[in-house]
C-alpha positions, 0 to 999 in steps of 0.5 A: 259482141259489139257491132263496131268490133264485128264490123271491124273484123268483117272489114279486115277479112274482106280486105285480106281476101281482096289482097289474097285474090289479087296476089293469086291473079298476079302470080297466075298472069305472071306465070302465063306471061313467062310461059308465052315468052319462053314459047314464042320469044325469039333469041336476039339476033347476033350482029354480023361480023364487020369485014376488015375488023380485027379478029385479034382484039382482046375482050372489052372486059380485059384491061390493058397492061398499063391499067393492070400495072397502075392497079398493082402500083396503087395496091402496093402503095395502099398496103404500105401506107396501111402497115405504117 
């Protein structure tokens, strides 16, 4: 075999070996870090309730009635313009 070809194949094998070893080490370190965090990590502290705060407030993800009506009107208008 040509010496240049054998050097190319040798370089390819060494390069692929280095990448494989790096990925194995990376997976091992990531697994170890995950296990350490699960074992020693603490749950985030929940904020204490503020005295005098309204307990009947709706969730922040729920839009107000005015917003819902505006969305319904926009959807109705869009459907009417799409049909014509």
